[in-house]
N, C-alpha and C positions, 0 to 999 in steps of 0.2 A: 227271529221268530220262535216262541218255543213250542217245541214239538212233544205232544203228549200220547201215551198209549194209553186205552183202558181195557182194564182186565177185572170182568165182572161177570156170573153166570147168568144175570137177569139181562137179556135184550131190552127190555123197558129202562130199567135204570141205565143203560149204556146210553140207549139213544136221547134220554134227556140229560144227561153230560154231556154229550155230543152235541146236541144242539144249544145248549148252554154257552159252552165253549167256544163253538164255531163264530159266535156272535163277535168275540173278542178280537181285535185287528194283530193283535201279537202271539193270538196261541191258535195253534193246529194241532187237530187229533189226525196222528197219521196212521193208527192202526186200533183196531178191536179184537179181544180175545174174551172166549166164554169160558175157560179156566187158566190156570196156573200154567201149565204144560204148554199149551198154546201162547200164554204171555211170554213166557221165556224165548220160544222161538221167534216171536215177533221182535221181541226186544234186541234180539240179536241182527235180527234183519233191518230194521227201522232205525235202530240207535238214540232212541227218545232223550228228551231232557229229563221228563216226568213220567213215572210209570204210577197211573193211580191205580192201587189193586185191592179188590175185595179180599176181608181176610176168610171168608168162608167159600170155598169154591168144591166143585167135586174135580178128580183127577189130581189136582196138586192146589192145596191151601195156599191163602196169602201169606203165611209164613214161609211155607218152604220157597215160594216163588222168590220173595224178597230174600232168602239165603242164596238162592241160585244166582241170581243177579247180583249179589253181592261178593260171589267167589268168583265170577267171571271177570279177569282182568280187563276184558274188552268191553264191559259194560260200568267200568269205574265212573263212567259219568253219567250214568242214569240215576236218576234220586226217586226212589220208592216213596210214596205217601198211600199208607193203608186207609181204606174206607171202611167203616163197620156201621152196624146199628145199633151196637152196644159199645159200653167204654169199660169194658172188663178188664180188670187188672192183669190177669195172666197173658190176655193178648196184647197190652200195652208193653209188658215187659219183652214179651218173646219176639215181637214185631222189633221194637227197638234193638235189641240185642244181635236180631238177625239181619239189623243193618239199613231199616228204615228210617228215612229222613224226617216223616212226620206221620202221624196218625190222627185222623179226623172221623169225628162221629157224623153220620149222613144227614142229620136233621141241621146242620150247619146251614146258615144263611148265604145266599149265594154271594155276596160281597166278599164275604172272609173264605168263601171256597177258590174264588178267582184269586184273592191275596195267598192264599196257601200254595196254587199251584205256582205263582210269580216268586213265591219265597223258595220253594223247594227247587226251583230251576236255577236261583242263583247258588243253591247248594246250601242255605241256611236251615236250621232245624225249626219245625213247625208242628205245635202240638196244640190241641184245643185247650180251653183254661181246664175243665173239667179233668181230663187226662194229665195237664201238668200239675193237679193237685195229687192225683193218683200217684204220680211220681214220686214226688216229695213226700206224701205221708208213707211210702214205702220206706224210704229211708231214714224216716225219723224213726218210726218203730222197730226198724232191725237194727242190729248190734255192727259196729264198724268193724270190717276185716281186721284183722292182727297186723296185715304188713299195709296199712295204708300208706306211709312214708316212702314205700319202696316203689309206689306207682308214680310218684310225682320227681323222684332223683331223676334230676337232668334238666329239668325246666327252669328258665332263668326267672328271676323276680316278676318281670314284664309278661312272660308268658303265663306265670302263676294268675297275676290279676286279671290278664284277658279270659283265663278258664273260666274264673269266678264270675265275670261279667257275662260270659255264654251263659253260664248256669243260671245265672238271675235273669235271662230271657231277653238281652240286650243283643241290638243287631250290630254289624261292623261299626255304621256311622256313630251309632250312639256309645261303642266302645270307644271309638276315635276320640270323642267328645270328653269321656269321661278320664280317660289317659292325657289328654290334650295331646294327641300325635294325629296324623294323617290318616283318614279312611285305608289308604294301603299299607301304612305300617300296623294298623290294628290288624288288618286283616293276615300279614305276614307273622302277626306275633299268635294269633289263632291258628294258623296252617301249621307253623313250626311245632304248635303245642299238639296240635292231631297228630302229626308225623310221630313226634316222640312217644306219644300215649298209644300210638298204633290204633287211633280213633277213624272209622271210616267217615264219618260227618260229625256234623254237631250235634246231634241228638246222641250219639254215644258219648261223645265228650261231656254231654250233662250228665250223663251215666257215671262215669267215671269220677267228675267232681263230686259227686253223692257218694258214690261207694268208697271214695279214698277220704272222705271226712273233709276236704277242702273247704266244701260248701254244706252247710246246713241252713235250715229255715230262718234259724235266730242269727246266723253268721253269714 
C-alpha cells in the first residue's frame, strides 16, 4: 500500500486528489495539510511514502516544505512530488535542488498522475515532459563548471554508465536491459552512484549528471 500525504492550501484541490486516489486499491491518503508547516508535522506523524506538495502555500511554501523533509533523517523515505499550476524555471530547479523526487503540472492527465505517485513511491524521479525540457535547456545554455571532473571522481565505469542512463530517463528495468545485467544489479549501480555523489534521489542525480557535463542533449 502506497501511503500519500496531500499538502495544498486549496480544500477543493485536496478533496479532488483524495477522491481520485482513494479509488486505487494500492494507494491510501493518510493525511491532508493546508500549508507546509502542517505538512511537515503530518509527515513526521504518518511517515508517508509520497508527499504531494503544492508549490505556493501560506505559512511555509512547497520549496521550504521539501527542504524540511529532506533535512530530517526520520523522513528519508518520504518522496516529495511538487504540484503546480505553472512550469516556471525557478520553481523547477529550486524544488529539485531542495530534494523533490518529481515536479508535475496540475493539468496532468489522471493516468499520468497515478503513474507519478507510483513512480515516486519506488524512489524514481518523475518529471513532466515540459519540465524535463526546461531542465535540459538550463544546462545547454549555461557554461559547464570548472570542476566537472572532480564531481565524478570515485565512480566506476559501470556507475557512470548507470548515471548517464538515469539522466536519459530510463527506469531501473530499462537500465538493466541496456547494461545486460539484472534489475537488482542495475539498482545497485544507481544507488552506489547516488551515495558517492551525495544525491538524495534520482532527480538530484540527473541534475549532477548535467552539471558535471557527463550528459548533454547531444551526448
